[in-house]
C-alpha positions as CSV (number, residue, x, y, z in Angstrom):
1,M,-2.4,-34.3,5.9
2,S,-3.2,-32.4,9.0
3,V,-2.8,-29.2,11.0
4,V,-0.2,-29.5,13.7
5,A,-0.7,-26.1,15.3
6,T,-2.4,-22.7,14.9
7,S,-1.0,-19.3,15.9
8,L,-1.7,-15.6,15.7
9,S,-0.4,-12.3,17.0
10,T,-2.1,-9.1,17.9
11,T,1.2,-7.1,17.6
12,H,3.9,-6.7,14.9
13,G,6.9,-9.1,15.2
14,L,8.1,-12.4,14.0
15,K,6.7,-14.8,16.6
16,Q,3.1,-15.8,16.7
17,Q,1.3,-17.1,19.9
18,P,0.1,-20.7,19.6
19,V,-3.7,-20.8,20.2
20,G,-6.2,-23.7,20.3
21,S,-7.8,-22.6,17.0
22,V,-8.0,-19.7,14.6
23,Y,-11.0,-18.4,12.7
24,L,-10.3,-17.5,9.1
25,L,-12.3,-14.7,7.5
26,K,-12.9,-14.8,3.7
27,D,-10.7,-12.3,1.9
28,Q,-9.4,-10.9,5.2
29,G,-7.2,-13.4,7.0
30,I,-7.2,-14.7,10.6
31,K,-9.6,-13.0,13.0
32,Y,-7.7,-11.0,15.7
33,D,-4.4,-11.4,13.9
34,I,-2.4,-8.1,13.3
35,H,-2.3,-8.9,9.6
36,C,-6.0,-9.4,9.2
37,S,-7.4,-6.9,6.6
38,P,-10.6,-5.2,7.8
39,G,-13.5,-5.6,5.4
40,S,-13.2,-7.6,2.3
41,N,-9.7,-7.2,0.8
42,P,-9.0,-9.8,-1.9
43,S,-6.0,-7.8,-3.1
44,N,-4.1,-8.8,0.1
45,M,-2.2,-11.9,-1.0
46,R,-0.6,-12.4,2.4
47,Q,-3.6,-13.2,4.6
48,V,-2.3,-16.5,6.1
49,L,1.2,-17.8,6.5
50,L,1.6,-21.6,6.0
51,L,4.6,-23.6,7.1
52,S,5.2,-27.4,6.9
53,S,6.4,-29.2,10.0
54,S,9.2,-30.7,8.0
55,Q,10.6,-27.3,7.1
56,L,10.3,-26.2,10.8
57,E,12.2,-29.3,11.8
58,M,14.9,-28.7,9.1
59,L,15.4,-25.1,10.3
60,S,15.7,-26.1,13.9
61,S,19.2,-26.6,15.2
62,S,20.2,-29.8,17.0
63,T,20.2,-27.9,20.3
64,D,17.3,-25.4,19.9
65,R,14.0,-26.8,18.7
66,L,11.8,-24.2,17.1
67,A,8.3,-24.1,18.7
68,P,5.1,-23.7,16.6
69,G,4.7,-19.9,15.8
70,A,8.4,-19.2,16.2
71,L,8.8,-18.4,12.5
72,G,5.6,-16.4,12.2
73,E,3.4,-19.1,10.7
74,N,-0.3,-19.1,11.3
75,L,-0.9,-22.7,10.3
76,L,1.8,-25.4,10.8
77,L,1.0,-28.4,8.6
78,T,2.1,-32.0,8.0
79,L,2.3,-33.2,4.5
80,P,3.4,-36.6,3.1
81,P,7.2,-37.1,2.9
82,K,7.2,-36.7,-0.9
83,E,5.0,-33.5,-0.9
84,D,6.6,-30.2,-0.2
85,L,4.6,-27.0,0.7
86,Q,7.3,-24.9,-0.9
87,G,6.9,-26.8,-4.2
88,L,3.1,-26.2,-4.5
89,P,2.3,-23.9,-7.4
90,P,0.4,-20.6,-6.7
91,G,-3.3,-21.3,-7.0
92,T,-3.1,-24.6,-5.2
93,T,-6.0,-24.9,-2.7
94,L,-5.9,-26.4,0.8
95,A,-9.4,-27.5,1.8
96,F,-9.7,-28.2,5.6
97,S,-12.2,-30.6,7.2
98,S,-14.1,-27.6,8.6
99,G,-14.9,-26.3,5.1
100,T,-12.3,-23.6,5.3
101,V,-10.3,-23.1,2.0
102,V,-7.0,-21.4,1.6
103,K,-5.4,-20.7,-1.8
104,V,-1.6,-20.6,-2.0
105,T,-0.3,-17.3,-3.4
106,E,3.4,-16.7,-3.0
107,W,6.6,-17.7,-1.2
108,R,7.5,-15.9,1.9
109,M,10.9,-14.4,1.4
110,P,12.1,-13.1,4.8
111,K,13.5,-9.6,4.5
112,K,12.2,-7.6,7.4
113,R,13.7,-7.4,10.9
114,P,16.5,-10.0,10.4
115,E,17.5,-9.4,14.1
116,E,14.2,-11.1,15.2
117,W,15.0,-14.4,13.4
118,P,16.5,-17.3,15.4
119,A,20.2,-17.7,14.9
120,G,21.1,-19.7,11.7
121,V,17.6,-19.9,10.3
122,L,18.0,-17.3,7.5
123,G,21.2,-19.0,6.3
124,K,19.3,-22.3,5.8
125,C,16.7,-20.7,3.6
126,K,16.4,-22.1,0.1
127,R,15.6,-19.9,-2.8
128,N,11.9,-20.5,-2.2
129,G,12.0,-18.9,1.3
130,I,10.3,-20.0,4.5
131,G,6.7,-20.9,4.2
132,R,3.9,-19.9,1.8
133,F,1.4,-17.1,1.9
134,G,-2.3,-17.8,1.1
135,V,-5.6,-16.1,0.9
136,V,-8.9,-17.2,2.5
137,V,-11.3,-18.4,-0.1
138,E,-13.9,-19.9,2.3
139,G,-13.8,-18.9,6.0
140,G,-14.1,-21.0,9.1
141,E,-12.4,-22.4,12.1
142,V,-9.2,-24.4,11.9
143,K,-7.6,-26.2,14.8
144,A,-4.8,-28.7,15.4
145,G,-5.7,-32.2,14.2
146,D,-7.9,-30.9,11.4
147,K,-7.4,-32.8,8.2
148,F,-7.0,-31.1,4.8
149,T,-6.7,-32.0,1.1
150,V,-4.5,-30.4,-1.5
151,T,-5.9,-29.6,-5.0
152,P,-3.6,-28.3,-7.7
153,P,-4.7,-25.2,-9.8
């Protein structure tokens, strides 16, 4: 399992800008991202947005490929074919090779600004939404190519 891409945004909106790496701050989120909580804020359960590359592929149309960051994800991840990010229970941890740890919290159910979503994507959503939110348990840098392990709660 590995990181495909990392993204962040300094302004509100759906799309995230792909970057070479992101730095996750414990209990805050991604440094420089608009959603990063200043100071320690463990009550913010939406610090990082995770998306699997297989879900991005499934949501892409045959003519329009969705680029990393197009759906607002901070970390685009590959998982084995039989594993599904959407199926991971809350409390599951992702431990990255850098020592960074993210705990899965909740499903991302897209509700805000439907006009910003690429055509047809919202109609393809399953009941578990698009991607998963997580909180930063241990901070550190994450970049494309980093490996990670998954530990159930």
